[in-house]
C-alpha positions in Angstrom: 2.2 125.3 42.8 2.2 122.7 40.1 4.2 124.4 37.5 3.4 122.9 33.4 5.7 123.8 30.4 3.7 122.9 27.1 7.3 122.6 24.1 7.0 123.3 21.2 7.0 119.5 19.4 4.0 119.3 22.3 5.2 117.3 24.9 4.7 119.1 28.4 7.4 119.9 31.7 5.6 119.4 35.0 6.7 119.8 38.8 5.2 121.0 41.8 7.6 124.5 42.7 7.4 126.2 46.3 6.3 130.0 46.7 8.6 131.9 46.8 10.8 129.6 43.9 11.6 132.1 40.1 10.0 129.5 36.9 13.2 130.1 35.3 14.8 128.6 38.7 12.1 125.5 38.5 13.2 125.0 34.9 16.1 124.3 34.8 15.4 121.9 37.9 12.8 120.4 36.1 15.5 120.6 33.1 13.0 122.5 30.3 14.6 122.6 27.7 15.9 125.5 25.4 16.4 127.6 29.2 19.5 128.1 30.3 19.7 131.0 33.2 22.4 133.4 31.4 21.8 137.2 32.3 21.9 139.6 29.7 
């Protein structure tokens, strides 16, 4: 499926995401800024 992240500056980053893939992992793969992927 196609996912689009809308950034604070109004720009968008889109990526195809496979079934079962997390949005966090997809964001990291797509180089979405400010997604660190760190755990708590």
